[in-house]
Structures are given as structure tokens and as C-alpha cells.
C-alpha positions as CSV (number, residue, x, y, z in Angstrom):
1,X,76.9,96.0,125.2
2,X,76.5,99.6,125.4
3,X,73.2,100.8,124.1
4,X,74.4,104.4,124.5
5,X,77.2,103.8,122.0
6,X,75.5,101.4,119.5
7,X,73.8,103.4,116.6
8,X,70.2,103.0,117.5
9,X,68.2,102.7,114.2
10,X,65.0,104.3,114.6
11,X,62.2,104.4,112.2
12,X,59.4,107.1,112.7
13,X,55.8,107.6,111.7
14,X,54.8,111.0,113.1
15,X,52.2,113.6,112.3
16,X,54.9,116.3,111.3
17,X,58.7,116.5,110.8
18,X,59.1,118.7,113.9
19,X,57.5,115.6,116.0
20,X,60.3,113.4,114.3
21,X,63.1,115.7,115.2
22,X,62.0,116.1,118.7
23,X,62.0,112.4,119.2
24,X,65.4,112.2,117.7
25,X,66.7,115.1,119.9
26,X,65.2,113.4,123.1
27,X,67.0,110.1,122.2
28,X,70.3,112.0,121.5
29,X,70.0,114.2,124.8
30,X,69.3,110.6,126.7
31,X,72.8,109.4,125.5
32,X,71.8,107.4,122.4
33,X,73.7,107.6,119.1
34,X,70.5,107.6,116.9
35,X,70.1,107.3,113.2
36,X,66.6,107.9,112.2
37,X,64.4,107.9,109.2
38,X,60.9,109.1,108.6
39,X,58.2,107.3,106.4
40,X,54.6,108.6,105.4
41,X,52.9,105.4,103.8
42,X,52.6,101.7,104.0
43,X,54.8,101.6,100.9
44,X,57.5,103.5,102.2
45,X,57.5,101.6,105.4
46,X,57.7,98.2,103.7
47,X,60.6,99.8,101.6
48,X,62.2,101.1,104.6
49,X,62.0,97.5,106.3
50,X,64.0,96.1,103.4
51,X,66.6,98.9,103.5
52,X,68.2,98.6,107.0
53,X,68.1,96.7,110.2
54,X,65.8,98.8,112.4
55,X,65.7,98.5,116.1
56,X,62.5,100.2,117.1
57,X,59.5,101.6,115.3
58,X,57.8,104.6,116.6
59,X,54.4,105.3,115.3
60,X,51.5,107.7,115.9
61,X,48.3,105.5,115.8
62,X,46.0,108.5,114.6
63,X,48.0,109.0,111.2
64,X,45.9,109.5,108.4
65,X,45.9,106.6,105.9
66,X,48.4,104.4,108.4
67,X,46.9,101.7,110.3
68,X,49.1,100.4,113.0
69,X,47.8,96.9,112.8
70,X,48.9,96.8,109.0
71,X,52.3,98.1,110.1
72,X,52.6,95.0,112.6
73,X,51.2,92.8,109.7
74,X,54.0,94.1,107.3
75,X,56.8,93.4,110.0
76,X,55.2,89.8,110.5
77,X,54.9,89.0,106.8
78,X,58.8,89.8,106.4
79,X,59.4,87.8,109.5
80,X,61.4,90.7,111.2
81,X,61.8,91.1,114.9
82,X,61.4,94.6,115.4
83,X,59.3,96.1,118.5
84,X,56.7,98.7,117.5
85,X,55.9,101.5,120.1
86,X,52.7,103.5,119.7
87,X,52.9,107.2,120.7
88,X,49.3,108.6,121.0
89,X,48.7,112.2,121.8
90,X,47.0,111.3,125.1
91,X,46.6,108.0,127.3
92,X,43.8,105.7,126.1
93,X,43.1,102.4,128.0
94,X,41.2,100.9,125.0
95,X,44.0,101.7,122.6
96,X,46.5,100.1,125.0
97,X,44.7,96.9,125.4
98,X,43.9,96.4,121.7
99,X,47.4,97.4,120.6
100,X,49.1,94.8,123.1
101,X,46.7,92.1,121.9
102,X,47.6,92.8,118.3
103,X,51.3,92.6,119.2
104,X,52.6,96.2,119.7
105,X,55.4,96.2,122.2
106,X,54.2,99.3,124.2
107,X,51.9,102.4,124.2
108,X,53.3,105.5,125.5
109,X,51.8,109.2,125.2
110,X,53.8,111.4,123.1
111,X,54.4,113.9,125.9
112,X,55.6,111.2,128.5
113,X,59.2,111.7,127.2
114,X,60.8,110.0,130.3
115,X,58.6,107.0,130.2
116,X,59.2,106.7,126.4
117,X,63.0,106.9,126.7
118,X,62.8,104.0,129.3
119,X,60.4,102.2,127.2
120,X,62.6,102.3,124.0
121,X,65.7,101.4,126.2
122,X,63.9,98.3,127.6
123,X,62.8,97.1,124.0
124,X,66.1,97.5,122.6
125,X,67.7,95.7,125.4
126,X,65.1,92.9,124.9
127,X,65.6,92.8,121.1
128,X,69.4,92.6,121.7
129,X,69.0,89.9,124.2
130,X,66.6,87.9,121.5
131,X,69.5,88.3,119.0
132,X,72.1,87.1,121.3
133,X,70.1,84.0,122.0
134,X,69.7,83.3,118.5
135,X,73.5,83.7,117.8
136,X,74.3,81.8,121.0
137,X,72.2,78.9,119.6
138,X,74.0,78.9,116.3
139,X,77.4,78.8,118.1
140,X,76.2,76.1,120.4
141,X,75.5,73.8,117.8
142,X,78.6,74.4,116.2
143,X,80.6,74.0,119.8
144,X,78.7,70.8,120.3
145,X,79.7,69.5,116.9
146,X,83.3,70.4,117.2
147,X,83.3,69.0,121.1
148,X,81.9,65.5,119.8
149,X,84.6,65.5,117.2
150,X,87.4,66.2,119.6
151,X,86.1,63.9,122.3
152,X,86.2,60.9,120.0
153,X,89.8,61.8,118.7
154,X,91.2,62.5,122.2
155,X,93.8,60.1,123.7
156,X,92.6,60.8,127.2
157,X,89.7,58.7,128.6
158,X,86.8,61.0,128.9
159,X,83.1,60.0,130.0
160,X,79.9,61.6,130.9
161,X,78.0,60.6,133.9
162,X,74.6,61.4,135.3
163,X,73.6,60.4,139.0
164,X,76.6,58.3,139.1
165,X,75.8,56.4,135.9
166,X,77.6,56.3,132.5
167,X,75.8,57.9,129.8
168,X,78.5,58.2,127.1
169,X,82.3,57.5,126.8
170,X,84.9,58.1,124.1
171,X,87.0,55.4,122.7
172,X,90.0,55.9,125.0
173,X,87.8,55.3,128.0
174,X,86.2,52.2,126.7
175,X,89.7,50.9,125.8
176,X,90.9,51.7,129.2
177,X,88.2,49.7,130.9
178,X,88.0,46.8,128.6
179,X,84.6,47.8,126.7
180,X,83.7,47.2,123.0
181,X,81.1,49.7,122.8
182,X,79.2,52.7,124.6
183,X,76.1,50.5,124.9
184,X,78.0,48.2,127.1
185,X,78.6,51.0,129.6
186,X,75.2,52.8,129.5
187,X,73.8,52.6,133.0
188,X,76.9,51.1,134.6
189,X,77.8,52.9,137.8
190,X,80.9,54.9,137.8
191,X,81.4,53.2,141.3
192,X,82.3,49.9,139.4
193,X,85.7,51.6,138.1
194,X,86.6,52.7,141.5
195,X,88.6,50.2,144.1
196,X,86.5,49.2,147.1
197,X,88.6,50.9,149.5
198,X,88.4,54.1,147.8
199,X,84.7,54.3,147.2
200,X,83.7,55.9,150.5
201,X,86.0,58.9,149.7
202,X,84.7,59.0,146.1
203,X,81.0,59.2,147.3
204,X,82.0,61.9,149.6
205,X,83.5,63.8,146.9
206,X,80.8,63.4,144.6
207,X,78.3,64.7,147.3
208,X,80.4,67.8,147.8
209,X,81.0,68.4,144.2
210,X,77.2,68.5,143.5
211,X,76.8,71.1,146.2
212,X,79.4,73.0,144.5
213,X,81.9,73.5,147.5
214,X,84.9,71.3,146.8
215,X,88.3,73.3,146.8
216,X,89.3,71.2,143.8
217,X,87.6,69.7,140.8
218,X,90.3,66.9,140.8
219,X,90.2,63.8,143.0
220,X,93.1,61.3,143.4
221,X,91.9,57.8,144.0
222,X,92.3,54.0,142.9
223,X,90.9,52.8,139.8
224,X,90.2,49.0,139.0
225,X,90.3,47.1,135.7
226,X,87.9,44.5,134.7
227,X,90.8,41.8,135.5
228,X,90.8,43.2,138.9
229,X,94.1,45.1,138.5
230,X,94.3,48.3,140.7
231,X,96.1,51.6,139.5
232,X,96.5,55.0,141.0
233,X,94.5,57.6,138.9
234,X,93.3,61.3,138.8
235,X,89.6,62.0,137.9
236,X,89.1,65.7,136.6
237,X,85.4,66.7,137.1
238,X,83.5,69.5,135.1
239,X,80.0,70.3,134.4
240,X,78.6,69.4,131.1
241,X,75.4,68.6,129.0
242,X,74.9,65.5,127.1
243,X,71.5,65.2,125.0
244,X,70.6,68.4,126.4
245,X,70.6,67.1,130.0
246,X,73.0,68.3,132.7
247,X,75.7,65.8,133.7
248,X,79.3,65.7,134.6
249,X,82.3,65.0,132.4
250,X,85.1,63.0,133.8
251,X,88.6,62.8,132.4
252,X,90.9,60.0,133.8
253,X,94.5,59.8,133.9
254,X,97.1,57.6,135.5
255,X,99.0,59.1,138.4
256,X,102.5,59.0,138.4
257,X,105.5,61.0,139.6
258,X,105.3,63.3,136.6
259,X,101.5,63.8,137.1
260,X,101.9,64.7,140.6
261,X,104.7,67.2,139.9
262,X,102.4,68.8,137.3
263,X,99.7,69.0,139.8
264,X,101.8,70.7,142.3
265,X,103.0,73.2,139.6
266,X,99.3,73.8,138.6
267,X,98.5,74.6,142.3
268,X,101.4,77.0,142.5
269,X,100.0,78.7,139.6
270,X,96.7,79.2,141.2
271,X,98.3,80.9,144.2
272,X,99.0,84.7,144.7
273,X,102.5,84.8,145.9
274,X,102.3,87.6,148.6
275,X,99.2,86.1,150.6
276,X,99.1,82.4,149.4
277,X,95.5,83.0,148.8
278,X,94.1,81.8,145.5
279,X,94.6,84.2,142.4
280,X,92.3,86.0,140.2
281,X,92.3,83.3,137.3
282,X,91.3,80.6,139.8
283,X,88.6,82.8,141.4
284,X,87.0,83.7,138.1
285,X,86.9,80.0,137.1
286,X,85.2,79.3,140.6
287,X,82.9,82.1,140.1
288,X,81.7,80.9,136.7
289,X,81.1,77.4,138.3
290,X,79.1,79.0,141.1
291,X,76.9,81.1,138.9
292,X,76.3,77.9,136.7
293,X,75.5,75.8,139.6
294,X,73.0,78.3,140.9
295,X,71.1,78.1,137.5
296,X,71.5,74.4,137.0
297,X,71.4,72.8,140.5
298,X,69.7,75.7,142.4
299,X,72.9,75.7,144.6
300,X,73.4,79.3,145.9
301,X,76.6,81.0,147.0
302,X,77.6,84.6,148.5
303,X,80.1,86.7,147.2
304,X,82.0,89.2,149.4
305,X,84.2,91.8,147.8
306,X,86.9,93.3,150.1
307,X,88.9,96.3,149.7
308,X,91.4,97.9,152.0
309,X,90.4,101.4,152.5
310,X,92.8,104.2,151.7
311,X,95.1,101.8,150.0
312,X,97.0,104.4,147.9
313,X,97.6,106.8,150.8
314,X,99.0,103.8,152.8
315,X,101.2,102.8,150.0
316,X,102.5,106.4,149.5
317,X,103.2,106.7,153.4
318,X,105.1,103.2,154.0
319,X,106.3,102.2,150.6
320,X,105.5,99.2,148.5
321,X,107.5,96.7,150.2
322,X,105.9,97.5,153.7
323,X,102.4,97.6,151.8
324,X,103.1,93.9,151.0
325,X,103.0,93.4,154.8
326,X,99.6,94.9,155.2
327,X,98.3,93.0,152.4
328,X,99.6,89.8,153.8
329,X,98.1,90.3,157.4
330,X,94.7,91.1,155.8
331,X,94.8,88.0,153.8
332,X,95.8,86.0,156.9
333,X,92.8,87.4,158.8
334,X,90.6,86.3,155.6
335,X,92.0,82.9,155.8
336,X,91.5,82.5,159.7
337,X,87.7,83.4,159.1
338,X,87.0,81.3,156.1
339,X,85.6,77.9,156.3
340,X,87.2,74.8,154.6
341,X,84.8,75.0,151.6
342,X,85.0,78.8,151.2
343,X,87.1,80.2,148.2
344,X,89.4,83.1,149.3
345,X,91.5,85.1,146.6
346,X,93.2,88.0,146.1
347,X,92.3,89.7,142.7
348,X,93.9,93.2,142.9
349,X,96.4,95.2,144.8
350,X,94.0,95.8,147.8
351,X,91.2,93.7,146.8
352,X,90.3,90.3,148.1
353,X,87.3,87.9,147.3
354,X,85.6,85.5,149.7
355,X,82.9,83.1,148.3
356,X,81.1,80.8,150.5
357,X,78.3,78.3,149.9
358,X,74.8,79.3,150.7
359,X,72.7,82.2,149.7
360,X,71.9,83.3,153.4
361,X,72.5,86.9,153.7
362,X,72.2,87.1,157.4
363,X,75.0,84.4,157.8
364,X,77.0,86.3,155.2
365,X,76.6,89.4,157.4
366,X,77.6,87.6,160.6
367,X,80.7,86.3,159.0
368,X,81.6,89.5,157.4
369,X,81.4,91.2,160.9
370,X,83.6,88.5,162.5
371,X,86.2,89.3,159.8
372,X,85.8,93.0,160.2
373,X,86.5,92.5,164.0
374,X,89.8,90.7,163.3
375,X,91.0,93.4,160.7
376,X,90.1,96.2,163.1
377,X,92.3,94.4,165.9
378,X,95.5,94.4,163.8
379,X,98.2,96.5,164.8
380,X,100.9,96.2,162.0
381,X,104.1,97.4,163.4
382,X,106.6,98.5,160.7
383,X,109.7,100.2,161.0
384,X,108.3,103.8,160.2
385,X,105.1,103.5,162.0
386,X,102.2,101.3,163.1
387,X,99.4,100.5,160.5
388,X,95.7,99.9,161.6
389,X,94.1,99.1,158.4
390,X,90.3,99.1,157.8
391,X,88.2,97.5,155.1
392,X,85.1,97.9,152.9
393,X,83.0,94.8,152.2
394,X,80.5,94.3,149.4
395,X,78.1,91.4,149.8
396,X,76.1,89.9,146.8
397,X,74.3,86.6,146.6
398,X,74.8,84.3,143.5
399,X,71.3,82.9,142.8
400,X,69.4,81.4,139.7
401,X,68.5,85.1,138.9
402,X,72.1,86.3,138.9
403,X,73.5,87.8,135.9
404,X,76.8,86.6,134.1
405,X,79.8,86.1,136.3
406,X,81.5,89.5,135.5
407,X,78.3,91.4,136.4
408,X,77.9,89.4,139.6
409,X,81.6,90.7,140.5
410,X,80.4,94.2,139.6
411,X,77.5,93.9,141.8
412,X,79.9,93.0,144.7
413,X,81.9,96.0,143.7
414,X,79.2,98.5,143.7
415,X,78.1,97.2,147.2
416,X,81.8,97.7,148.4
417,X,81.8,101.2,147.0
418,X,78.4,101.8,149.1
419,X,80.3,100.6,152.2
420,X,83.0,102.8,151.6
421,X,80.7,105.8,151.0
422,X,78.7,105.3,154.3
423,X,81.7,106.0,156.6
424,X,84.0,107.8,154.0
425,X,86.4,104.9,154.5
426,X,87.1,106.0,158.1
427,X,86.0,102.6,159.6
428,X,85.3,99.1,158.5
429,X,82.0,98.3,157.2
430,X,79.9,95.9,155.1
431,X,76.9,96.6,152.6
432,X,74.7,93.9,151.1
433,X,74.0,94.6,147.5
434,X,70.4,95.6,146.8
435,X,69.1,96.2,143.2
436,X,68.7,100.1,143.9
437,X,72.8,99.9,144.2
438,X,72.8,99.3,140.6
439,X,71.1,102.5,139.9
440,X,72.4,105.0,137.3
441,X,73.8,107.3,139.6
442,X,75.8,104.6,141.7
443,X,77.1,103.1,138.6
444,X,78.3,106.6,137.4
445,X,80.0,107.1,140.7
446,X,81.6,103.7,140.3
447,X,82.8,104.5,136.7
448,X,84.1,107.9,137.7
449,X,86.0,106.2,140.7
450,X,87.3,103.5,138.3
451,X,88.4,106.1,135.6
452,X,90.0,108.4,138.0
453,X,91.9,105.5,139.5
454,X,93.1,104.5,136.1
455,X,94.2,108.2,135.0
456,X,96.1,108.5,138.6
457,X,97.9,105.2,138.0
458,X,98.5,105.8,134.3
459,X,96.6,102.4,133.4
460,X,94.8,103.8,130.4
461,X,96.2,102.6,127.0
462,X,96.3,103.9,123.4
463,X,95.7,102.0,120.4
464,X,96.4,102.9,116.8
465,X,94.2,102.0,113.8
466,X,95.4,103.0,110.1
467,X,93.2,104.8,107.8
468,X,94.1,103.9,104.1
469,X,93.9,106.4,101.4
470,X,91.9,105.2,98.3
471,X,93.2,108.1,96.3
472,X,97.0,108.0,96.5
473,X,97.6,110.3,99.5
474,X,101.3,109.3,100.7
475,X,100.6,110.6,104.3
476,X,100.2,107.8,106.6
477,X,97.1,108.3,108.8
478,X,95.9,106.6,112.1
479,X,93.2,107.0,114.6
480,X,93.9,107.2,118.3
481,X,91.7,104.9,120.2
482,X,91.5,104.9,124.1
483,X,91.1,101.6,126.1
484,X,90.6,101.2,129.9
485,X,91.2,98.1,131.9
486,X,88.3,96.3,133.5
487,X,88.0,94.0,136.6
488,X,87.5,91.1,134.5
489,X,90.7,91.4,132.5
490,X,88.9,92.8,129.5
491,X,89.5,96.4,128.1
492,X,86.7,98.9,127.6
493,X,86.5,100.8,124.6
494,X,86.4,104.7,125.2
495,X,82.7,104.7,123.7
496,X,81.6,102.4,126.5
497,X,82.3,105.2,129.3
498,X,83.8,108.6,127.9
499,X,80.5,109.8,126.4
500,X,78.5,109.0,129.1
501,X,76.0,111.9,129.8
502,X,76.4,111.4,133.5
503,X,80.3,111.6,133.5
504,X,81.4,114.9,134.7
505,X,82.8,117.5,132.1
506,X,85.8,118.0,134.2
507,X,86.8,114.1,134.1
508,X,86.1,114.1,130.3
509,X,88.3,117.0,129.6
510,X,91.0,115.4,131.8
511,X,90.8,112.2,129.8
512,X,90.8,114.2,126.5
513,X,94.0,115.9,127.4
514,X,95.6,112.7,128.7
515,X,94.9,111.2,125.3
516,X,96.3,114.3,123.4
517,X,99.3,114.4,125.6
518,X,100.3,110.7,125.2
519,X,99.3,110.5,121.6
520,X,101.4,113.5,120.6
521,X,104.3,112.2,122.6
522,X,104.1,108.9,120.7
523,X,103.7,110.5,117.3
524,X,106.8,112.7,118.0
525,X,108.9,109.4,118.7
526,X,107.3,108.0,115.5
527,X,108.2,110.7,113.3
528,X,111.7,110.6,114.5
529,X,112.1,107.4,112.3
530,X,111.4,109.7,109.3
531,X,107.6,108.9,108.8
532,X,105.2,111.4,107.6
533,X,102.2,110.7,109.9
534,X,99.0,112.4,111.0
535,X,96.7,111.4,114.0
536,X,92.9,111.5,114.1
537,X,92.5,112.4,117.8
538,X,88.9,112.2,119.3
539,X,87.5,114.6,121.7
540,X,84.3,114.8,123.8
541,X,81.7,117.3,123.8
542,X,83.1,119.0,126.9
543,X,86.4,119.6,125.2
544,X,84.2,121.1,122.3
545,X,83.1,123.6,124.9
546,X,86.3,124.3,126.4
547,X,87.6,127.5,125.0
548,X,91.1,126.9,126.7
549,X,91.7,123.8,124.8
550,X,93.0,125.3,121.4
551,X,95.6,127.3,123.4
552,X,96.7,124.4,125.4
553,X,96.8,122.1,122.3
554,X,99.2,124.7,120.7
555,X,101.5,124.4,123.7
556,X,101.4,120.6,123.7
557,X,102.3,120.3,120.0
558,X,105.2,122.8,120.4
559,X,106.6,120.5,123.6
560,X,106.2,117.6,121.3
561,X,108.0,119.1,118.3
562,X,105.2,118.6,116.1
563,X,103.6,120.7,113.4
564,X,100.0,121.7,113.9
565,X,99.1,119.9,110.6
566,X,100.0,116.6,112.3
567,X,97.0,116.3,114.4
568,X,93.2,116.2,113.3
569,X,90.6,116.7,116.1
570,X,87.4,114.3,115.5
571,X,84.2,114.7,117.4
572,X,81.0,113.0,117.0
573,X,77.9,114.3,115.0
574,X,75.6,114.0,117.9
575,X,77.9,116.3,120.0
576,X,78.2,118.7,117.3
577,X,74.5,118.9,116.6
578,X,73.9,119.3,120.6
579,X,76.4,121.8,120.7
580,X,76.5,123.7,117.4
581,X,77.8,127.0,118.3
582,X,80.7,125.6,120.5
583,X,81.5,123.2,117.8
584,X,81.7,126.1,115.1
585,X,83.8,128.1,117.5
586,X,86.2,125.3,118.1
587,X,86.6,124.5,114.5
588,X,87.5,128.1,113.5
589,X,89.8,128.5,116.5
590,X,91.9,125.4,115.6
591,X,91.8,126.0,112.0
592,X,93.2,129.4,112.6
593,X,96.4,127.4,114.3
594,X,96.5,125.1,111.1
595,X,94.7,122.2,112.6
596,X,92.4,120.2,110.8
597,X,88.8,118.9,112.0
598,X,86.8,115.8,111.5
599,X,83.1,114.7,112.3
600,X,82.5,111.1,113.0
601,X,79.3,108.9,113.1
602,X,77.9,111.2,110.4
603,X,74.7,110.7,108.7
604,X,72.4,109.9,111.6
605,X,70.6,113.1,111.7
606,X,67.1,113.5,109.6
607,X,69.0,116.3,107.6
608,X,72.8,115.5,108.3
609,X,74.0,118.0,105.7
610,X,72.7,120.8,107.7
611,X,75.6,120.4,110.3
612,X,78.1,120.8,107.5
613,X,76.6,124.1,106.6
614,X,76.9,125.3,110.2
615,X,80.3,123.7,111.3
616,X,83.3,123.7,108.8
617,X,85.2,120.6,109.1
618,X,87.8,118.9,106.8
619,X,86.8,115.1,107.2
620,X,83.7,113.3,107.4
621,X,83.6,109.7,108.8
622,X,80.1,108.3,107.9
623,X,78.2,106.3,110.6
624,X,79.3,102.5,110.5
625,X,75.7,101.4,110.0
626,X,75.7,102.8,106.4
627,X,78.8,100.5,105.5
628,X,77.2,97.4,107.2
629,X,74.1,97.8,105.0
630,X,75.9,97.8,101.6
631,X,76.7,94.8,99.5
632,X,75.1,91.9,98.0
633,X,71.5,92.4,96.7
634,X,70.8,95.3,99.2
635,X,70.4,98.1,96.5
636,X,68.8,100.4,99.0
637,X,71.6,100.0,101.6
638,X,73.9,100.8,98.7
639,X,71.8,103.7,97.5
640,X,71.8,105.2,101.0
641,X,75.4,105.3,101.3
642,X,76.2,106.5,97.8
643,X,73.7,109.4,98.1
644,X,75.2,110.4,101.3
645,X,78.8,110.2,100.1
646,X,78.0,112.1,97.0
647,X,76.4,115.0,99.1
648,X,79.7,114.9,101.4
649,X,81.9,115.1,98.3
650,X,79.9,117.9,96.7
651,X,80.5,119.9,100.0
652,X,84.1,119.7,99.5
653,X,84.8,117.3,102.4
654,X,87.2,114.4,102.6
655,X,85.2,111.1,103.4
656,X,86.1,108.2,105.7
657,X,84.3,104.9,105.6
658,X,84.8,102.9,108.9
659,X,83.9,99.3,109.7
660,X,85.6,97.8,106.8
661,X,85.5,94.0,107.6
662,X,86.0,92.1,104.2
663,X,87.4,92.4,100.8
664,X,83.8,92.3,99.5
665,X,83.1,95.6,101.3
666,X,86.3,97.0,100.0
667,X,85.0,96.1,96.6
668,X,81.6,97.6,97.1
669,X,83.0,100.9,98.8
670,X,85.4,101.3,95.9
671,X,82.7,102.7,93.6
672,X,81.7,105.4,95.9
673,X,84.9,107.3,95.5
674,X,85.6,107.3,99.2
675,X,89.0,109.1,100.3
676,X,89.8,106.8,103.2
677,X,88.7,103.3,104.4
678,X,89.2,102.0,108.2
679,X,88.4,98.7,109.7
680,X,89.7,95.3,111.0
681,X,90.0,94.1,107.5
682,X,92.7,96.7,107.0
683,X,94.3,96.2,110.4
684,X,92.8,95.9,114.0
685,X,93.8,98.5,116.6
686,X,97.5,98.0,117.7
687,X,99.7,99.3,120.3
688,X,102.2,100.8,117.9
689,X,102.0,102.6,114.6
690,X,103.4,99.6,112.6
691,X,101.1,99.3,109.6
692,X,103.1,99.0,106.2
693,X,101.4,101.7,104.0
694,X,103.8,100.9,101.0
695,X,101.9,97.7,100.5
696,X,98.8,99.4,99.4
């Protein structure tokens, strides 16, 4: 989750309004989208707690008539999980000790702004983690319930074993081996179901499986029935828990010609056709198992991320077909250097993975150097020229302290980037991931590299989400949403990366112009079908400050054959507040061209209407946190949105309510005379503008 793009709900108790505005500005300048509220009494504090789901409370402990211990008591009485951070004027060790003992999360002097930012970031991350754990516990209970139901209804024989002994089995398993009940199986060795001449191979497989190193999770063996009849069978192993204890799930199927053919087809599906190494899907499955084994069994592994240097340049020089030869040769070097129980895979055009059991960095470095030597010795003769590829290797250890599988892969990727940076990709090299590699600067370079690559390869994607008029407007409206592919086959939303304060303005402007060009092209094609459609196109603060953009947009619209009124440029409230003068100038320039503007995530300022007095926009999209608060008995949440929308309408602006996720929300929002609604209840973002507005 991106803390920078989630709306941070900040409840403030400060000496002055100026102090509160300074804190909000500090958070905004640090990349947080912040919605704040100030309170000046315990009564207001308790009312505010019931109004919204606050993320952090920041309080001055020297406030008159405000006792921070009572604030903690109010939070606890309502059974809320909200961290309290105290901001005294100066450092005080006695206050620090007393506050921590009473339950405060931290004490940071008001003028230590950098420490305060990091403290708030840490506390919000911890809060999100606790919330996620509670959510996962609920999902786990539901999954276990459904799993038990599916287990009993399954026709496949399934059992759970621990240390080689049965602990549970379903009806199909009991029927196969001639048992009446699970009680008869409890404590019985799985070895009793294996033919005597196959038991040695079965023991060896179990030993390898426990160490996490077998190449397959399936064993072909011979089973034996209670009457002594033997039959060929396949046993599929997977990790599981039963009665909160780690164990292994086994699924048995009789082996015949059909199942052998299915196994061969399954193996083919797990192979990369060019290199015959495993493919990405297979690797991700093994990576997940390796991270689980590290936590459950303390069986550590090493992951090596391998990238061919200057691959795009090689492809341009020798062509795609010849590039496959280079990839194949490097893949063969990897296979030759890998051991029997290593996992080798190709997960991208020029990216390979090498996962080996054991968490010894010295051993991993030695094996990496042997691989590098074999690659450096390659001289690939092609018709056009001889290619001598080089590689960059990123090494990371998979231990019981490792993060989620996708983050482990990201660590190896960062280490690979570090190896490439060390020698400017001129020679092969390897780099072991260290915690400092995960620094903000390193991640920023990695993100910029990923975005630049996606731009160059045209891998970015646009989605369109409809906005439904609640006042009978016949014109179709869509918002354009940007998506970028990730290494784990999941697309990132634009908010996760494009608004990063560390991303260069130049790259942000390139992204904005890419979106404008492709969105207007798509709109032009859509309008040829006779549709009257307008697009909301989001732009960053970098484009707000780009005086050349209005003129460029005019040319782009003319080239697409669109009217200026067909597009609406939308920017975030926080960007407009930080850059009020450029935002005002931008709105003036595009309005002169006949282009409308919109402000999104509105209402997070302590005085949000001040922005509308400074910057003349046509549409106002309220922050999603307001919509999530309404409904039911939450009169305070309903009141907050109602008052905000009333002020927006009084200012003559058209209002948009996002995050409409249910019919109940539509019913509640109806009473506030909002102009447009948007959300997954209406329609999730789609690749095309296909919503049927006539049904509304």
C-alpha cells in the first residue's frame, strides 16, 4: 500500500491554527495526501473520534485544559486503535518516559520536523499492518471454513500428515484405503500406504521436500491397499496447517496413461520455449514456497536476479530473432552452472532467475562469479556480427525475516540495478542486497528506470471509468486512469508512482503528455461512432507548472480532430495548494482555449474553500474519505460531506463524488444534490469506453 497516496487522516491539537497549518504543510511537502482537523477540547476530541477513522493524533502536551493522558483514555474507552504522538516545544526526557508508559506512541519536539515525518510514517505503517492482520485473521477463518467444506466434498483422496503420520483425511482417502473413520488413521504412518520396494525412494523424497529443494512437488510411486493389492499412483505434496500446526497436505491420484500425458503437458506449460528453463509462473510458485519454508521451517534460500546488460541496444543491432540466440546461450550457461536442486527460470525478455537452497552469501557469490566467467567467455557468432554479452547479478537472501515474495524479488532487482550502476553495464558484475539498497534514493532510481522503460516500450495502459450525471446531463463523461505493469504481473495505479516527490519533473511531464496523446486518440476514435463524450485527464504538479503545456495541448487536440471542450484537465488539491500561482495561471490559460478544469481529492485542507477563491476550476471531486464516512448512523460523517458539498455548490462548481461502492452509498449521496458519481458500483475501470449511459 502506498502511504503517500492514501489520504492520511490527521487529528491535531496544537497551540495555534498556524501550528496546525504548518504541520499539514509539512506532511504535504513530504508526499502525504493529508486530510486534517483541529480540535480544542476533550469534548470536541471525542466527537471527532466518532466522526472519522483517524490515522494519527498529534497533540501538544502543554495545551491548556487538555491532558494527553485523558486523550489516551478517551481513545481506549472507545476501543480505537489510533497512535498518539506528542509534540512538545523542546525535548524532555521525563515527559518521554511518562508518555510512553501511559501509552503514547512517540514524543517528538515540534521543531524536529524530519524526525516527526519519519515517526508519523512509521506509526501509520504499523497501524496499517495491525489493520491488515485483523483483516487477514477474518479471511483466514473464512478460508479455513470453506477449505474444510471443500475437503470433505472432494472426490480426490486428500490427507494431512505431520512427521510422516496421518492427522486427518477426507472421505475419499478413507474409502481408497478401506478405513471407516479418521480415528482409525490418526497416528498411522503414511509409509503403510506405500509398497515396500518404493519406500526408500519415498523417504528420500520426503527428506528433500522438508528442506525445500525438490524440483517437483509430485512423486510417482506405488501404493498398497489393505488387501495387499499394489497400484501406481501420484502423490502431490503441498504445505498446509491443521489445527494451527504446520503439516503437509497430500493428494493421491491413480496413475494411468491419461494422467501421465497430463503431467507431461503440465511440465511443458512450466517451461520457457526459448531457453527450456522454467517460466515465470513456475518460479513465482517456487518463490512463494521458499519464503514460506524460511518462516515455517527455517530453511533459507538464495535468490539471484540476472539481467543481460544493454539488451535493448543488442536487440536493435541484431534483431529479435538473433536476440533469441543470445538469450538461449546465456540460459544454457545458467543451466550448466546450476545444481540439481536449484530453480532456474526466465521471467522477462532479458531477465533470468536462479534460486538455490541455503542462505550462505559467500557461497552464492562464488557461484555467481563462476556463472559470470562462463558468460564472459561466450562469443556468439551471428550473421551480422559476434556478440559478447555481459550480465548484472543481484543477490538477496530468503530468510525468516524476509518480506513477501514480491518484495523479495524487488530486493534482488534493486541489487541487480546496483550491480549495473557500479560498472555502467560495461562488464559483468554481482551485488549482494543490503538494507541500504532499499533506500529511498535507490528505489526512486529503480522506479524511474521502470517507468522510462515502460514508456519506451509503450507498455503503459489506459483505463476509462464512467462518471454518471445525477442531474440529467446527456454528455458521456469518463476519467482516464493510467496503469503500469509490475514484475509480479500486477499493474500499478498511477497514484502509486506518478506523484512521488522524488520522481523528476521531466519524467512526470513525459507521462502526462503520453496520457494526453493516447487518451485523445482513443476519444477521437470513440467519437467517430457518434458518441458525445468528454474525458477527465489527470495531470501532475509538474505539468501545472509547465507554461508550454496549454499550447501543446491545443496542437494535440487539433491533430486528433477534437473540440477543446472535449477534455477536462484534473489536478489534485494538494498540488494546487503547493503551487497556487502556477495552478491559477494554468486554469486561466486553458480556460481561454475553451478547456475546463477540475480539482480532485478536495476537502483535505483545514480551510478547503480558500483554494476555490484562488484557483478558478469548473469541477470539484471531493476526497474519497468523505464518501467512505457516510451512511448508517454516522450522522457526523454525513454532516461533514453535506456541509462541504453545500459550500462547493454555493461557489458555482459542479461536484463529483468518487468511491461509490454500493447502492446504499448512492441512496445516501442522492440527498446532497451532487452532480456526478463515480466508483466500482457504477463500473470498474475498463480498457474501452463501453458503459451504457442510456440505462441510467
